[in-house]
C-alpha positions in Angstrom: 27.6 -32.4 -14.8 30.3 -32.8 -12.2 29.8 -33.4 -8.5 31.3 -29.9 -7.9 28.8 -28.3 -10.2 25.9 -30.2 -8.6 27.1 -29.1 -5.1 27.6 -25.5 -6.2 24.1 -25.5 -7.8 22.6 -26.9 -4.6 24.4 -24.3 -2.5 23.2 -21.5 -4.7 19.6 -22.8 -4.5 19.9 -22.9 -0.7 21.2 -19.3 -0.6 18.2 -18.2 -2.8 15.8 -20.0 -0.5 17.3 -18.4 2.6 17.1 -15.0 1.0 13.4 -15.5 0.2 12.7 -16.3 3.8 14.0 -13.2 5.3 14.9 -10.3 3.0 17.2 -7.9 4.8 17.9 -4.2 4.2 21.5 -5.0 3.3 20.4 -7.4 0.6 18.0 -4.8 -0.9 20.6 -2.1 -0.7 23.1 -4.3 -2.6 20.7 -4.7 -5.4 18.7 -1.5 -5.5 19.1 2.3 -5.0 16.1 4.1 -3.5 15.5 7.9 -3.8 13.3 8.9 -0.8 12.5 12.2 -2.6 11.1 10.6 -5.7 10.1 7.2 -4.3 11.9 5.5 -7.3 14.0 2.3 -7.0 16.7 1.8 -9.6 18.9 -1.2 -10.2 22.5 -1.1 -8.8 23.3 -4.3 -10.5 21.9 -5.7 -13.8 19.1 -8.0 -12.9 18.7 -9.1 -16.5 19.1 -7.9 -20.1 15.8 -6.1 -19.6 16.9 -4.4 -16.4 20.2 -2.7 -16.8 22.0 -0.8 -14.1 20.3 2.5 -13.4 17.0 1.5 -14.9 13.8 1.8 -12.8 13.1 -1.4 -10.9 9.9 -3.4 -11.1 6.6 -2.8 -12.8 3.2 -1.4 -11.9 0.6 -4.1 -11.3 -2.9 -3.5 -12.8 -4.1 -2.7 -9.2 -1.7 0.3 -9.2 1.1 -0.9 -6.9 4.7 -1.2 -8.1 6.3 -4.6 -7.5 10.0 -5.6 -7.7 11.1 -9.2 -8.1 14.1 -10.1 -5.8 15.4 -13.6 -5.3 12.5 -15.0 -7.2 9.8 -13.3 -5.0 7.6 -10.4 -5.9 7.9 -7.6 -3.4 5.7 -4.5 -3.0 8.0 -1.4 -3.6 6.3 0.5 -0.7 7.3 -2.3 1.7 10.8 -2.4 0.3 11.0 1.4 0.9 10.2 0.9 4.6 12.8 -1.8 4.8 15.4 0.4 3.0 14.7 3.4 5.3 14.2 1.7 8.7 16.2 -1.5 8.3 13.2 -3.7 9.2 10.4 -5.1 7.1 7.0 -3.6 8.2 4.9 -6.0 10.3 1.6 -4.4 9.3 0.3 -2.4 6.4 2.0 0.5 4.7 -0.4 3.3 3.9 0.0 5.7 1.0 -1.1 9.0 2.6 -2.2 10.5 -0.7 -3.9 7.3 -2.0 -1.7 7.0 -5.1 -0.5 3.4 -5.0 2.7 3.8 -6.9 3.8 7.1 -5.1 6.5 5.6 -2.9 8.1 8.8 -1.8 9.2 8.4 1.9 7.0 11.3 3.0 4.0 9.7 1.5 4.4 6.3 3.3 3.4 5.5 6.8 3.2 2.2 8.7 -0.3 1.4 9.8 -2.5 -1.4 11.1 -5.1 -2.8 8.7 -7.8 -0.8 10.5 -5.8 2.4 10.2 -5.0 1.8 6.6 -8.7 1.4 5.8 -9.4 4.8 7.4 -7.7 6.3 4.3 -9.9 4.8 1.6 -11.5 6.6 -1.2 -15.2 6.7 -2.0 -16.5 3.4 -3.4 -17.0 3.3 -7.2 -20.7 2.3 -6.8 -21.5 5.3 -4.4 -24.5 7.0 -5.9 -24.7 9.9 -3.4 -21.3 11.4 -4.4 -20.5 11.7 -0.6 -18.5 9.3 1.5 -20.5 7.4 4.2 -23.8 8.3 2.6 -26.4 6.2 0.8 -30.1 6.6 -0.1 -32.3 4.8 2.4 -35.4 2.8 1.4 -37.6 5.3 3.4 -36.5 8.1 1.0 -34.0 9.8 3.4 -30.3 9.6 3.4 -28.5 7.0 5.6 -25.0 7.6 7.1 -22.6 4.8 8.2 -19.0 4.6 9.1 -16.6 1.6 9.5 -14.4 1.2 12.5 -12.3 -1.9 13.3 -14.2 -4.0 10.7 -17.6 -3.1 12.1 -20.2 -0.8 10.5 -21.6 1.9 12.8 -25.1 3.3 11.8 -25.1 7.1 12.3 -28.8 7.7 11.4 -31.1 8.7 8.6 -31.3 12.3 7.5 -33.5 14.4 5.3 -30.6 15.5 3.0 -27.4 13.9 1.8 -25.5 16.9 3.1 -26.7 16.4 6.6 -25.9 12.6 6.4 -22.4 13.5 5.2 -22.0 16.0 8.0 -22.8 13.2 10.5 -20.2 11.0 8.7 -17.5 13.7 8.9 -18.2 14.3 12.6 -18.0 10.6 13.4 -14.8 10.2 11.3 -13.0 13.0 13.2 -13.8 11.2 16.4 -13.4 7.6 15.4 -10.6 7.7 12.8 -7.6 9.1 14.7 -5.1 7.9 12.0 -7.0 9.7 9.2 -9.6 12.0 10.8 -10.5 13.8 7.6 -11.1 12.3 4.1 -8.1 12.7 1.9 -8.5 14.6 -1.4 -9.6 12.5 -4.3 -6.8 10.9 -6.3 -6.5 9.1 -9.6 -6.3 5.7 -7.9 -8.4 3.8 -5.3 -6.5 3.1 -2.1 -5.8 0.0 0.0 -3.0 -2.3 1.0 -2.5 -5.7 -0.5 
């Protein structure tokens, strides 16, 4: 290897490291096209033999989010969509309003705090009552609770699951301004990585 090749390799490595530190909208737009109507990113340049120009960028992680590798770093597609559309990387979470983790249409994405993002969760898999915010109490009634800013708020114990759920819905409409009503059930659980 010549000195010029070593210097060129070092410069290229330095450029890659700088790109990793602060990904810009211009960098993303040079490499990818984004369709806000479909939420799909496609390659503008060939990233590899497996990713030709025009092909859908990235892959879907087992947890349901689409990731795209740029400059050696894995990036969540929903965060890249915000960067693409606004010119700035989101500082907080990005919420998928419908709860489908790889639905990156612009109208489905909204910037949120962690607390706001958690207002848009689906029912837990281990929920036995079939109703959000409701669990069977040891005394035989139905207990209602809601989370706000990382704290659980006890709403009371009720004779029926439906009454406990009504208490949850009432509290949700008052406490969860970002998502005051539960979203419709989707095929995926929700949450931001």
